[in-house]
N, C-alpha and C positions, 0 to 999 in steps of 0.2 A: 285416170290414169291408170295404167297399169304396163307395168315395164317386166320383161324375160328375158334372162342372157341364154345367150343359146352359142356363144362362140367358142366353148373348148369344148375337145371331144371328149374332157375327162368328166365322168358323171362325179366324181368322188370332190369334185370342188367346190369349193365354198367360196360364191361371189360376195365380197360386201361393196355396198353402196355408200359413198362418203359425202356426195352432193348432187341437189338436180340444179340444171340450168334452166333458165324460163325464158322463152322470147315469144312474141305478139306480132301478130300482122292488126292494122289497125286502117280504117277508110272514115274520111269526113265528107260525110255527103249532107251539104245545105241544098235547100229547092234554090234552083237557079244560078249555082255558083260548079266548081269546075271542083269536082272530086278528088280528095286529097289524100293518099294512099300511101303508108310506110310500112317496113318491117323493123323489128329488131331480133331478125333472126342472123345466124352467123352467115350465110348465103347472101343479105342484102347490103347496101351501101351506109357505112354508119350513120347515126341521127344523135340526137342530144341524149335520146332514151338508150339505154342498154340493155343487154341481158342482165339477168340477176341469176347471181348463183345463192342455192339455197344450203347449206350446209348441214348435215347431221352432224349432232355430239357424237364425235367419237369416243369419248370415254365409255358413255354411259348409254348409249343408245344407237348407233350405227348399224343399218338393217343387214344382214347376212343372209344371202339365199343357197340354199343347200340343191345344189342342180340334181342329187342322187336323189331325193327325195321328191322331186317335182317341185320344189317352191317358187312361187312366183310374189312381187312384190303389185299391190293395189289400192287404190284410195280414192281422196276426192281432190280437188285443186278449187279454190275460191280467191277469186281478186275483185277486190273490192276498192271505191273511191277511200282515199284516207279521211277521215272526220273533222280536224283540224286543219288542214292543207288538201282542198278539191284536186291540187295537180299531183299528190301524190298518191301510191296504190299499196293498198294494203294485199298482202298474198299469204293465205292459209292452205296447205298439203297436211290432210288426213291420212296415215297408210298403216297399210298392216301387210304383214309376209306370211305365208302360212302356203297351204296346200289343199287338195283333196283330198279329204278320207275315204275310206273303203266305201264306205254308204254315201259316197257324194257330198257331204256335209263337207264345209269349211273347217278345216283345221288350221287357227292361228297362230304364229310362231311368235312373232312381234307387232309391234305398234307402238305410235307415236304421233304428234303433231310438231308441223315445222313452219313458223312465223317469219317474215320477212316484210319490210316495207320499201317500197321503190320510189326513190326520192326525184323530184323533177328538178 
């Protein structure tokens, strides 16, 4: 997961990220049967699975990137089967914002964790 906003020409802009939208593609391939594939992406035909919206806490922990300082958002995304219901999916995003320092080291500005369950 690595996000950068290059849309605005004004380097003094602060870009605030309010949510992440998660979609996925999947193939079910069982030997001797036809492969079944689908996507939850917005470009695909809707299924019973939906895109998941992961909202940041707008009061305490909504990431803001300073374009003038060259800040980016990076992190990891984990998706796993729910322990109580094998049809549900638990998602975790560990994120941080920051920039490369003058010596090339990472200078963190903010960080946090988002958790969401996708219920089948």
